[in-house]
N, C-alpha and C positions, 0 to 999 in steps of 0.2 A: 297169447302168442307174441313172440318178440321177433322183430325184423333187425337184420344186421348185415352189412357188406364188408366182406374181407378183401384185400389185396393179396393175390396168390402169384408168386412166380412160376408160371407154365410155360412151356415152350412149343407143345403139339397136341394132337387130338389124343395120344395116347396118355397124356398128363392129364387130360380132363376126364378121361375113362377110369383110370386109376382114382382119382378123387371122386368121382360119381360112384364108382363101387363101394369106396369107403363110406361115403355119406349114406349110402342106401341100407347100410348094416348098422347105422346108429338110430334107435326108435326115438330119441328125442329131436331128430330132425323132421319137421313135418313137411318142407318144401325145400328145394334148392334150385338155383339157376347157376350154370357156370359159363362165363364168357371168356373164352380164350384170347379174342381181340383186346378186351378191356382189362384182361389179366384179373378179374374179379370173380367172388363167389359171393351169391346173395342167398341167405339162408332165412328160414322162418323156424324158430326154437320154440320148443314146449316151454322152455324156461330159460333164462339168460345164464343162469347158474352152470349149463352145460357147456356153455362157450369155450372155456378152457380145455375142455375134453376134446372138443370138436378140433381146435386149434393143434392140439398135441397130436391127434391122429393125423392130420394132414402134414405136419412137420414130420412126423415118424416116416412118411412116405418119401421124404427128401425134398420137400417144398419150403421155400419161405413163405411166412404168413405175417401180414401186418394189419392192423386196424384201420 
């Protein structure tokens, strides 16, 4: 398992719900925690090679993501 934290530009609970729904559909994501207050997403991934895919999914939802 790989653990990583990403910074995600979120504004409301709706943002959190959209990201959460998308992450729940990605089998390579084992666990995740989204902090609206910190504007962060903590992930446990099956393999770090899937990180770019996950970032792309979040960006496709309209959010800015940085490592």
